PDB file with one MODEL, atoms N, CA, C and O in Angstrom:
MODEL        1
ATOM      1  N   MET A   1      22.822 -20.372 -28.150  1.00  0.00           N
ATOM      2  CA  MET A   1      22.030 -19.174 -28.315  1.00  0.00           C
ATOM      3  C   MET A   1      22.730 -18.034 -27.562  1.00  0.00           C
ATOM      4  O   MET A   1      23.073 -18.174 -26.387  1.00  0.00           O
ATOM      5  N   SER A   2      22.935 -16.919 -28.244  1.00  0.00           N
ATOM      6  CA  SER A   2      23.662 -15.806 -27.633  1.00  0.00           C
ATOM      7  C   SER A   2      22.738 -14.954 -26.751  1.00  0.00           C
ATOM      8  O   SER A   2      21.514 -15.080 -26.791  1.00  0.00           O
ATOM      9  N   ARG A   3      23.358 -14.104 -25.971  1.00  0.00           N
ATOM     10  CA  ARG A   3      22.597 -13.247 -25.058  1.00  0.00           C
ATOM     11  C   ARG A   3      21.754 -12.233 -25.828  1.00  0.00           C
ATOM     12  O   ARG A   3      20.650 -11.892 -25.404  1.00  0.00           O
ATOM     13  N   LYS A   4      22.272 -11.751 -26.955  1.00  0.00           N
ATOM     14  CA  LYS A   4      21.514 -10.788 -27.747  1.00  0.00           C
ATOM     15  C   LYS A   4      20.256 -11.422 -28.337  1.00  0.00           C
ATOM     16  O   LYS A   4      19.214 -10.774 -28.434  1.00  0.00           O
ATOM     17  N   MET A   5      20.358 -12.679 -28.726  1.00  0.00           N
ATOM     18  CA  MET A   5      19.184 -13.357 -29.267  1.00  0.00           C
ATOM     19  C   MET A   5      18.136 -13.549 -28.172  1.00  0.00           C
ATOM     20  O   MET A   5      16.943 -13.361 -28.412  1.00  0.00           O
ATOM     21  N   VAL A   6      18.573 -13.919 -26.983  1.00  0.00           N
ATOM     22  CA  VAL A   6      17.637 -14.080 -25.864  1.00  0.00           C
ATOM     23  C   VAL A   6      16.983 -12.738 -25.540  1.00  0.00           C
ATOM     24  O   VAL A   6      15.782 -12.681 -25.276  1.00  0.00           O
ATOM     25  N   LEU A   7      17.765 -11.661 -25.560  1.00  0.00           N
ATOM     26  CA  LEU A   7      17.217 -10.328 -25.333  1.00  0.00           C
ATOM     27  C   LEU A   7      16.173  -9.985 -26.390  1.00  0.00           C
ATOM     28  O   LEU A   7      15.111  -9.452 -26.068  1.00  0.00           O
ATOM     29  N   GLY A   8      16.474 -10.288 -27.642  1.00  0.00           N
ATOM     30  CA  GLY A   8      15.519 -10.034 -28.716  1.00  0.00           C
ATOM     31  C   GLY A   8      14.238 -10.822 -28.546  1.00  0.00           C
ATOM     32  O   GLY A   8      13.148 -10.293 -28.766  1.00  0.00           O
ATOM     33  N   LEU A   9      14.357 -12.088 -28.153  1.00  0.00           N
ATOM     34  CA  LEU A   9      13.166 -12.913 -27.953  1.00  0.00           C
ATOM     35  C   LEU A   9      12.331 -12.411 -26.774  1.00  0.00           C
ATOM     36  O   LEU A   9      11.101 -12.404 -26.835  1.00  0.00           O
ATOM     37  N   VAL A  10      13.001 -11.994 -25.708  1.00  0.00           N
ATOM     38  CA  VAL A  10      12.278 -11.466 -24.543  1.00  0.00           C
ATOM     39  C   VAL A  10      11.569 -10.165 -24.906  1.00  0.00           C
ATOM     40  O   VAL A  10      10.412  -9.970 -24.534  1.00  0.00           O
ATOM     41  N   LEU A  11      12.250  -9.270 -25.629  1.00  0.00           N
ATOM     42  CA  LEU A  11      11.619  -8.025 -26.060  1.00  0.00           C
ATOM     43  C   LEU A  11      10.420  -8.297 -26.958  1.00  0.00           C
ATOM     44  O   LEU A  11       9.372  -7.665 -26.822  1.00  0.00           O
ATOM     45  N   MET A  12      10.585  -9.241 -27.877  1.00  0.00           N
ATOM     46  CA  MET A  12       9.493  -9.574 -28.784  1.00  0.00           C
ATOM     47  C   MET A  12       8.292 -10.113 -28.018  1.00  0.00           C
ATOM     48  O   MET A  12       7.156  -9.737 -28.308  1.00  0.00           O
ATOM     49  N   CYS A  13       8.525 -10.977 -27.057  1.00  0.00           N
ATOM     50  CA  CYS A  13       7.425 -11.533 -26.261  1.00  0.00           C
ATOM     51  C   CYS A  13       6.757 -10.468 -25.404  1.00  0.00           C
ATOM     52  O   CYS A  13       5.533 -10.451 -25.274  1.00  0.00           O
ATOM     53  N   MET A  14       7.557  -9.575 -24.816  1.00  0.00           N
ATOM     54  CA  MET A  14       6.978  -8.509 -23.985  1.00  0.00           C
ATOM     55  C   MET A  14       6.095  -7.589 -24.817  1.00  0.00           C
ATOM     56  O   MET A  14       4.986  -7.253 -24.402  1.00  0.00           O
ATOM     57  N   GLY A  15       6.571  -7.184 -25.974  1.00  0.00           N
ATOM     58  CA  GLY A  15       5.776  -6.323 -26.842  1.00  0.00           C
ATOM     59  C   GLY A  15       4.529  -7.016 -27.345  1.00  0.00           C
ATOM     60  O   GLY A  15       3.462  -6.406 -27.416  1.00  0.00           O
ATOM     61  N   PHE A  16       4.656  -8.294 -27.696  1.00  0.00           N
ATOM     62  CA  PHE A  16       3.510  -9.046 -28.199  1.00  0.00           C
ATOM     63  C   PHE A  16       2.429  -9.194 -27.129  1.00  0.00           C
ATOM     64  O   PHE A  16       1.252  -8.951 -27.395  1.00  0.00           O
ATOM     65  N   PHE A  17       2.823  -9.587 -25.932  1.00  0.00           N
ATOM     66  CA  PHE A  17       1.831  -9.769 -24.874  1.00  0.00           C
ATOM     67  C   PHE A  17       1.237  -8.445 -24.418  1.00  0.00           C
ATOM     68  O   PHE A  17       0.063  -8.393 -24.052  1.00  0.00           O
ATOM     69  N   GLY A  18       2.023  -7.374 -24.432  1.00  0.00           N
ATOM     70  CA  GLY A  18       1.486  -6.055 -24.123  1.00  0.00           C
ATOM     71  C   GLY A  18       0.445  -5.625 -25.141  1.00  0.00           C
ATOM     72  O   GLY A  18      -0.605  -5.096 -24.779  1.00  0.00           O
ATOM     73  N   GLY A  19       0.737  -5.854 -26.416  1.00  0.00           N
ATOM     74  CA  GLY A  19      -0.230  -5.543 -27.472  1.00  0.00           C
ATOM     75  C   GLY A  19      -1.497  -6.375 -27.352  1.00  0.00           C
ATOM     76  O   GLY A  19      -2.598  -5.869 -27.568  1.00  0.00           O
ATOM     77  N   ILE A  20      -1.347  -7.642 -27.010  1.00  0.00           N
ATOM     78  CA  ILE A  20      -2.516  -8.509 -26.834  1.00  0.00           C
ATOM     79  C   ILE A  20      -3.368  -8.015 -25.675  1.00  0.00           C
ATOM     80  O   ILE A  20      -4.595  -8.030 -25.765  1.00  0.00           O
ATOM     81  N   LEU A  21      -2.739  -7.577 -24.588  1.00  0.00           N
ATOM     82  CA  LEU A  21      -3.501  -7.054 -23.453  1.00  0.00           C
ATOM     83  C   LEU A  21      -4.256  -5.784 -23.825  1.00  0.00           C
ATOM     84  O   LEU A  21      -5.404  -5.604 -23.418  1.00  0.00           O
ATOM     85  N   LEU A  22      -3.622  -4.902 -24.594  1.00  0.00           N
ATOM     86  CA  LEU A  22      -4.300  -3.677 -25.009  1.00  0.00           C
ATOM     87  C   LEU A  22      -5.451  -3.972 -25.962  1.00  0.00           C
ATOM     88  O   LEU A  22      -6.513  -3.357 -25.866  1.00  0.00           O
ATOM     89  N   ILE A  23      -5.246  -4.897 -26.867  1.00  0.00           N
ATOM     90  CA  ILE A  23      -6.334  -5.282 -27.778  1.00  0.00           C
ATOM     91  C   ILE A  23      -7.449  -5.960 -26.993  1.00  0.00           C
ATOM     92  O   ILE A  23      -8.626  -5.770 -27.300  1.00  0.00           O
ATOM     93  N   GLY A  24      -7.091  -6.747 -25.985  1.00  0.00           N
ATOM     94  CA  GLY A  24      -8.107  -7.355 -25.117  1.00  0.00           C
ATOM     95  C   GLY A  24      -8.916  -6.311 -24.377  1.00  0.00           C
ATOM     96  O   GLY A  24     -10.119  -6.489 -24.185  1.00  0.00           O
ATOM     97  N   ALA A  25      -8.281  -5.221 -23.957  1.00  0.00           N
ATOM     98  CA  ALA A  25      -9.017  -4.132 -23.307  1.00  0.00           C
ATOM     99  C   ALA A  25     -10.005  -3.497 -24.274  1.00  0.00           C
ATOM    100  O   ALA A  25     -11.104  -3.106 -23.880  1.00  0.00           O
ATOM    101  N   MET A  26      -9.615  -3.396 -25.540  1.00  0.00           N
ATOM    102  CA  MET A  26     -10.540  -2.832 -26.535  1.00  0.00           C
ATOM    103  C   MET A  26     -11.682  -3.783 -26.837  1.00  0.00           C
ATOM    104  O   MET A  26     -12.812  -3.344 -27.053  1.00  0.00           O
ATOM    105  N   VAL A  27     -11.407  -5.074 -26.854  1.00  0.00           N
ATOM    106  CA  VAL A  27     -12.452  -6.055 -27.147  1.00  0.00           C
ATOM    107  C   VAL A  27     -13.484  -6.096 -26.021  1.00  0.00           C
ATOM    108  O   VAL A  27     -14.675  -6.278 -26.271  1.00  0.00           O
ATOM    109  N   LEU A  28     -13.023  -5.928 -24.785  1.00  0.00           N
ATOM    110  CA  LEU A  28     -13.939  -5.947 -23.648  1.00  0.00           C
ATOM    111  C   LEU A  28     -14.647  -4.619 -23.433  1.00  0.00           C
ATOM    112  O   LEU A  28     -15.444  -4.491 -22.504  1.00  0.00           O
ATOM    113  N   SER A  29     -14.372  -3.626 -24.278  1.00  0.00           N
ATOM    114  CA  SER A  29     -14.967  -2.310 -24.089  1.00  0.00           C
ATOM    115  C   SER A  29     -16.450  -2.215 -24.438  1.00  0.00           C
ATOM    116  O   SER A  29     -17.058  -1.215 -24.057  1.00  0.00           O
ATOM    117  N   PRO A  30     -17.089  -3.163 -25.128  1.00  0.00           N
ATOM    118  CA  PRO A  30     -18.531  -3.018 -25.339  1.00  0.00           C
ATOM    119  C   PRO A  30     -19.314  -2.921 -24.029  1.00  0.00           C
ATOM    120  O   PRO A  30     -20.463  -2.480 -24.026  1.00  0.00           O
ATOM    121  N   MET A  31     -18.703  -3.329 -22.926  1.00  0.00           N
ATOM    122  CA  MET A  31     -19.351  -3.126 -21.640  1.00  0.00           C
ATOM    123  C   MET A  31     -19.420  -1.634 -21.315  1.00  0.00           C
ATOM    124  O   MET A  31     -20.315  -1.199 -20.590  1.00  0.00           O
ATOM    125  N   ASN A  32     -18.483  -0.850 -21.848  1.00  0.00           N
ATOM    126  CA  ASN A  32     -18.431   0.595 -21.687  1.00  0.00           C
ATOM    127  C   ASN A  32     -18.130   1.195 -23.062  1.00  0.00           C
ATOM    128  O   ASN A  32     -16.978   1.529 -23.343  1.00  0.00           O
ATOM    129  N   PRO A  33     -19.143   1.339 -23.926  1.00  0.00           N
ATOM    130  CA  PRO A  33     -18.876   1.756 -25.314  1.00  0.00           C
ATOM    131  C   PRO A  33     -18.323   3.177 -25.405  1.00  0.00           C
ATOM    132  O   PRO A  33     -18.667   4.053 -24.611  1.00  0.00           O
ATOM    133  N   TRP A  34     -17.455   3.377 -26.400  1.00  0.00           N
ATOM    134  CA  TRP A  34     -16.832   4.667 -26.625  1.00  0.00           C
ATOM    135  C   TRP A  34     -17.307   5.243 -27.941  1.00  0.00           C
ATOM    136  O   TRP A  34     -17.534   4.512 -28.905  1.00  0.00           O
ATOM    137  N   SER A  35     -17.455   6.552 -27.977  1.00  0.00           N
ATOM    138  CA  SER A  35     -17.688   7.289 -29.206  1.00  0.00           C
ATOM    139  C   SER A  35     -16.797   8.514 -29.143  1.00  0.00           C
ATOM    140  O   SER A  35     -17.046   9.426 -28.355  1.00  0.00           O
ATOM    141  N   TYR A  36     -15.770   8.541 -29.958  1.00  0.00           N
ATOM    142  CA  TYR A  36     -14.790   9.623 -29.940  1.00  0.00           C
ATOM    143  C   TYR A  36     -15.047  10.514 -31.142  1.00  0.00           C
ATOM    144  O   TYR A  36     -14.685  10.161 -32.264  1.00  0.00           O
ATOM    145  N   ASN A  37     -15.667  11.666 -30.921  1.00  0.00           N
ATOM    146  CA  ASN A  37     -16.022  12.610 -31.994  1.00  0.00           C
ATOM    147  C   ASN A  37     -16.775  11.926 -33.126  1.00  0.00           C
ATOM    148  O   ASN A  37     -16.517  12.187 -34.301  1.00  0.00           O
ATOM    149  N   GLY A  38     -17.689  11.067 -32.773  1.00  0.00           N
ATOM    150  CA  GLY A  38     -18.485  10.358 -33.776  1.00  0.00           C
ATOM    151  C   GLY A  38     -17.848   9.095 -34.308  1.00  0.00           C
ATOM    152  O   GLY A  38     -18.476   8.385 -35.094  1.00  0.00           O
ATOM    153  N   ILE A  39     -16.622   8.787 -33.912  1.00  0.00           N
ATOM    154  CA  ILE A  39     -15.945   7.566 -34.356  1.00  0.00           C
ATOM    155  C   ILE A  39     -16.285   6.477 -33.359  1.00  0.00           C
ATOM    156  O   ILE A  39     -16.006   6.607 -32.167  1.00  0.00           O
ATOM    157  N   THR A  40     -16.882   5.411 -33.843  1.00  0.00           N
ATOM    158  CA  THR A  40     -17.259   4.309 -32.963  1.00  0.00           C
ATOM    159  C   THR A  40     -16.449   3.070 -33.325  1.00  0.00           C
ATOM    160  O   THR A  40     -15.597   3.109 -34.213  1.00  0.00           O
ATOM    161  N   GLY A  41     -16.715   2.007 -32.648  1.00  0.00           N
ATOM    162  CA  GLY A  41     -16.023   0.751 -32.914  1.00  0.00           C
ATOM    163  C   GLY A  41     -14.692   0.687 -32.192  1.00  0.00           C
ATOM    164  O   GLY A  41     -14.440   1.431 -31.244  1.00  0.00           O
ATOM    165  N   TRP A  42     -13.836  -0.227 -32.666  1.00  0.00           N
ATOM    166  CA  TRP A  42     -12.554  -0.437 -32.000  1.00  0.00           C
ATOM    167  C   TRP A  42     -11.643   0.777 -32.137  1.00  0.00           C
ATOM    168  O   TRP A  42     -10.901   1.106 -31.211  1.00  0.00           O
ATOM    169  N   TYR A  43     -11.696   1.443 -33.292  1.00  0.00           N
ATOM    170  CA  TYR A  43     -10.848   2.617 -33.472  1.00  0.00           C
ATOM    171  C   TYR A  43     -11.308   3.749 -32.551  1.00  0.00           C
ATOM    172  O   TYR A  43     -10.477   4.453 -31.976  1.00  0.00           O
ATOM    173  N   GLY A  44     -12.607   3.926 -32.408  1.00  0.00           N
ATOM    174  CA  GLY A  44     -13.124   4.913 -31.465  1.00  0.00           C
ATOM    175  C   GLY A  44     -12.745   4.570 -30.039  1.00  0.00           C
ATOM    176  O   GLY A  44     -12.443   5.461 -29.245  1.00  0.00           O
ATOM    177  N   CYS A  45     -12.757   3.299 -29.710  1.00  0.00           N
ATOM    178  CA  CYS A  45     -12.339   2.858 -28.380  1.00  0.00           C
ATOM    179  C   CYS A  45     -10.850   3.108 -28.179  1.00  0.00           C
ATOM    180  O   CYS A  45     -10.435   3.537 -27.102  1.00  0.00           O
ATOM    181  N   LEU A  46     -10.052   2.848 -29.193  1.00  0.00           N
ATOM    182  CA  LEU A  46      -8.606   3.102 -29.127  1.00  0.00           C
ATOM    183  C   LEU A  46      -8.336   4.579 -28.888  1.00  0.00           C
ATOM    184  O   LEU A  46      -7.475   4.937 -28.084  1.00  0.00           O
ATOM    185  N   LEU A  47      -9.072   5.436 -29.585  1.00  0.00           N
ATOM    186  CA  LEU A  47      -8.892   6.876 -29.413  1.00  0.00           C
ATOM    187  C   LEU A  47      -9.454   7.345 -28.081  1.00  0.00           C
ATOM    188  O   LEU A  47      -8.830   8.159 -27.400  1.00  0.00           O
ATOM    189  N   GLY A  48     -10.611   6.848 -27.704  1.00  0.00           N
ATOM    190  CA  GLY A  48     -11.256   7.282 -26.468  1.00  0.00           C
ATOM    191  C   GLY A  48     -10.504   6.872 -25.224  1.00  0.00           C
ATOM    192  O   GLY A  48     -10.457   7.625 -24.251  1.00  0.00           O
ATOM    193  N   MET A  49      -9.920   5.702 -25.238  1.00  0.00           N
ATOM    194  CA  MET A  49      -9.159   5.227 -24.082  1.00  0.00           C
ATOM    195  C   MET A  49      -7.708   5.709 -24.125  1.00  0.00           C
ATOM    196  O   MET A  49      -6.927   5.419 -23.219  1.00  0.00           O
ATOM    197  N   ARG A  50      -7.351   6.445 -25.177  1.00  0.00           N
ATOM    198  CA  ARG A  50      -5.992   6.976 -25.365  1.00  0.00           C
ATOM    199  C   ARG A  50      -4.940   5.867 -25.345  1.00  0.00           C
ATOM    200  O   ARG A  50      -3.937   5.955 -24.638  1.00  0.00           O
ATOM    201  N   LEU A  51      -5.189   4.839 -26.124  1.00  0.00           N
ATOM    202  CA  LEU A  51      -4.267   3.706 -26.171  1.00  0.00           C
ATOM    203  C   LEU A  51      -3.403   3.691 -27.424  1.00  0.00           C
ATOM    204  O   LEU A  51      -2.730   2.697 -27.695  1.00  0.00           O
ATOM    205  N   GLN A  52      -3.410   4.787 -28.198  1.00  0.00           N
ATOM    206  CA  GLN A  52      -2.611   4.809 -29.421  1.00  0.00           C
ATOM    207  C   GLN A  52      -1.121   4.716 -29.105  1.00  0.00           C
ATOM    208  O   GLN A  52      -0.408   3.909 -29.701  1.00  0.00           O
ATOM    209  N   LEU A  53      -0.655   5.532 -28.177  1.00  0.00           N
ATOM    210  CA  LEU A  53       0.777   5.531 -27.846  1.00  0.00           C
ATOM    211  C   LEU A  53       1.225   4.210 -27.222  1.00  0.00           C
ATOM    212  O   LEU A  53       2.243   3.666 -27.650  1.00  0.00           O
ATOM    213  N   PRO A  54       0.500   3.662 -26.215  1.00  0.00           N
ATOM    214  CA  PRO A  54       0.953   2.368 -25.677  1.00  0.00           C
ATOM    215  C   PRO A  54       0.943   1.243 -26.710  1.00  0.00           C
ATOM    216  O   PRO A  54       1.828   0.387 -26.708  1.00  0.00           O
ATOM    217  N   LEU A  55      -0.062   1.245 -27.595  1.00  0.00           N
ATOM    218  CA  LEU A  55      -0.104   0.209 -28.628  1.00  0.00           C
ATOM    219  C   LEU A  55       1.038   0.390 -29.614  1.00  0.00           C
ATOM    220  O   LEU A  55       1.632  -0.592 -30.060  1.00  0.00           O
ATOM    221  N   GLY A  56       1.353   1.627 -29.959  1.00  0.00           N
ATOM    222  CA  GLY A  56       2.482   1.898 -30.844  1.00  0.00           C
ATOM    223  C   GLY A  56       3.805   1.489 -30.223  1.00  0.00           C
ATOM    224  O   GLY A  56       4.679   0.958 -30.908  1.00  0.00           O
ATOM    225  N   VAL A  57       3.956   1.736 -28.924  1.00  0.00           N
ATOM    226  CA  VAL A  57       5.178   1.333 -28.220  1.00  0.00           C
ATOM    227  C   VAL A  57       5.296  -0.186 -28.200  1.00  0.00           C
ATOM    228  O   VAL A  57       6.381  -0.723 -28.423  1.00  0.00           O
ATOM    229  N   CYS A  58       4.198  -0.881 -27.936  1.00  0.00           N
ATOM    230  CA  CYS A  58       4.229  -2.354 -27.919  1.00  0.00           C
ATOM    231  C   CYS A  58       4.597  -2.909 -29.292  1.00  0.00           C
ATOM    232  O   CYS A  58       5.378  -3.855 -29.394  1.00  0.00           O
ATOM    233  N   ILE A  59       4.039  -2.322 -30.341  1.00  0.00           N
ATOM    234  CA  ILE A  59       4.363  -2.781 -31.696  1.00  0.00           C
ATOM    235  C   ILE A  59       5.831  -2.502 -32.006  1.00  0.00           C
ATOM    236  O   ILE A  59       6.506  -3.339 -32.605  1.00  0.00           O
ATOM    237  N   ALA A  60       6.333  -1.327 -31.600  1.00  0.00           N
ATOM    238  CA  ALA A  60       7.737  -0.988 -31.849  1.00  0.00           C
ATOM    239  C   ALA A  60       8.676  -1.926 -31.093  1.00  0.00           C
ATOM    240  O   ALA A  60       9.685  -2.363 -31.645  1.00  0.00           O
ATOM    241  N   VAL A  61       8.355  -2.241 -29.833  1.00  0.00           N
ATOM    242  CA  VAL A  61       9.184  -3.158 -29.040  1.00  0.00           C
ATOM    243  C   VAL A  61       9.190  -4.549 -29.676  1.00  0.00           C
ATOM    244  O   VAL A  61      10.226  -5.213 -29.728  1.00  0.00           O
ATOM    245  N   THR A  62       8.038  -4.978 -30.153  1.00  0.00           N
ATOM    246  CA  THR A  62       7.954  -6.282 -30.816  1.00  0.00           C
ATOM    247  C   THR A  62       8.832  -6.308 -32.060  1.00  0.00           C
ATOM    248  O   THR A  62       9.567  -7.271 -32.279  1.00  0.00           O
ATOM    249  N   LEU A  63       8.763  -5.263 -32.873  1.00  0.00           N
ATOM    250  CA  LEU A  63       9.557  -5.229 -34.100  1.00  0.00           C
ATOM    251  C   LEU A  63      11.053  -5.131 -33.824  1.00  0.00           C
ATOM    252  O   LEU A  63      11.853  -5.747 -34.528  1.00  0.00           O
ATOM    253  N   VAL A  64      11.437  -4.362 -32.804  1.00  0.00           N
ATOM    254  CA  VAL A  64      12.858  -4.273 -32.442  1.00  0.00           C
ATOM    255  C   VAL A  64      13.363  -5.627 -31.950  1.00  0.00           C
ATOM    256  O   VAL A  64      14.455  -6.056 -32.323  1.00  0.00           O
ATOM    257  N   GLY A  65      12.578  -6.297 -31.119  1.00  0.00           N
ATOM    258  CA  GLY A  65      12.962  -7.621 -30.641  1.00  0.00           C
ATOM    259  C   GLY A  65      13.078  -8.626 -31.766  1.00  0.00           C
ATOM    260  O   GLY A  65      13.996  -9.445 -31.785  1.00  0.00           O
ATOM    261  N   PHE A  66      12.141  -8.563 -32.707  1.00  0.00           N
ATOM    262  CA  PHE A  66      12.175  -9.468 -33.860  1.00  0.00           C
ATOM    263  C   PHE A  66      13.405  -9.203 -34.711  1.00  0.00           C
ATOM    264  O   PHE A  66      14.091 -10.135 -35.131  1.00  0.00           O
ATOM    265  N   ALA A  67      13.684  -7.913 -34.968  1.00  0.00           N
ATOM    266  CA  ALA A  67      14.852  -7.564 -35.788  1.00  0.00           C
ATOM    267  C   ALA A  67      16.140  -8.008 -35.112  1.00  0.00           C
ATOM    268  O   ALA A  67      17.032  -8.542 -35.771  1.00  0.00           O
ATOM    269  N   LEU A  68      16.247  -7.793 -33.810  1.00  0.00           N
ATOM    270  CA  LEU A  68      17.445  -8.194 -33.076  1.00  0.00           C
ATOM    271  C   LEU A  68      17.633  -9.710 -33.133  1.00  0.00           C
ATOM    272  O   LEU A  68      18.753 -10.190 -33.304  1.00  0.00           O
ATOM    273  N   SER A  69      16.558 -10.451 -32.992  1.00  0.00           N
ATOM    274  CA  SER A  69      16.648 -11.914 -33.052  1.00  0.00           C
ATOM    275  C   SER A  69      17.052 -12.401 -34.435  1.00  0.00           C
ATOM    276  O   SER A  69      17.877 -13.307 -34.557  1.00  0.00           O
ATOM    277  N   VAL A  70      16.481 -11.810 -35.472  1.00  0.00           N
ATOM    278  CA  VAL A  70      16.803 -12.225 -36.836  1.00  0.00           C
ATOM    279  C   VAL A  70      18.254 -11.882 -37.174  1.00  0.00           C
ATOM    280  O   VAL A  70      18.957 -12.681 -37.794  1.00  0.00           O
ATOM    281  N   ILE A  71      18.696 -10.703 -36.767  1.00  0.00           N
ATOM    282  CA  ILE A  71      20.083 -10.304 -37.024  1.00  0.00           C
ATOM    283  C   ILE A  71      21.043 -11.267 -36.334  1.00  0.00           C
ATOM    284  O   ILE A  71      22.040 -11.674 -36.929  1.00  0.00           O
ATOM    285  N   GLU A  72      20.761 -11.631 -35.102  1.00  0.00           N
ATOM    286  CA  GLU A  72      21.632 -12.556 -34.372  1.00  0.00           C
ATOM    287  C   GLU A  72      21.565 -13.976 -34.940  1.00  0.00           C
ATOM    288  O   GLU A  72      22.555 -14.708 -34.921  1.00  0.00           O
ATOM    289  N   ALA A  73      20.399 -14.351 -35.440  1.00  0.00           N
ATOM    290  CA  ALA A  73      20.260 -15.715 -35.979  1.00  0.00           C
ATOM    291  C   ALA A  73      21.065 -15.900 -37.256  1.00  0.00           C
ATOM    292  O   ALA A  73      21.618 -16.975 -37.487  1.00  0.00           O
ATOM    293  N   PHE A  74      21.138 -14.867 -38.088  1.00  0.00           N
ATOM    294  CA  PHE A  74      21.796 -15.001 -39.380  1.00  0.00           C
ATOM    295  C   PHE A  74      23.150 -14.293 -39.449  1.00  0.00           C
ATOM    296  O   PHE A  74      23.688 -14.096 -40.538  1.00  0.00           O
ATOM    297  N   ARG A  75      23.700 -13.914 -38.309  1.00  0.00           N
ATOM    298  CA  ARG A  75      24.997 -13.273 -38.273  1.00  0.00           C
ATOM    299  C   ARG A  75      26.087 -14.326 -38.502  1.00  0.00           C
ATOM    300  O   ARG A  75      26.056 -15.412 -37.923  1.00  0.00           O
ATOM    301  N   LYS A  76      27.035 -13.982 -39.349  1.00  0.00           N
ATOM    302  CA  LYS A  76      28.132 -14.920 -39.642  1.00  0.00           C
ATOM    303  C   LYS A  76      29.351 -14.530 -38.841  1.00  0.00           C
ATOM    304  O   LYS A  76      29.731 -13.360 -38.781  1.00  0.00           O
ATOM    305  N   GLU A  77      29.946 -15.507 -38.241  1.00  0.00           N
ATOM    306  CA  GLU A  77      31.159 -15.273 -37.439  1.00  0.00           C
ATOM    307  C   GLU A  77      32.339 -15.965 -38.058  1.00  0.00           C
ATOM    308  O   GLU A  77      33.448 -15.885 -37.530  1.00  0.00           O
TER     309      GLU A  77
ENDMDL
END
């Protein structure tokens, strides 16, 4: 296994676990319900807690890590 593949797997895991933590924060939010300009539910909580950018970054890191791992796995030498 090459170093780039390990880097890709680590990035993918970091982004995935970060996203899971942010989604967990939204799931636990009924203890403190959010209503953002009349938008309720998980999307209202996402907007109210201003978690759009961190969730987007986590998803982007996960996808970059996945792409790097796939490219390294199927690279021909």
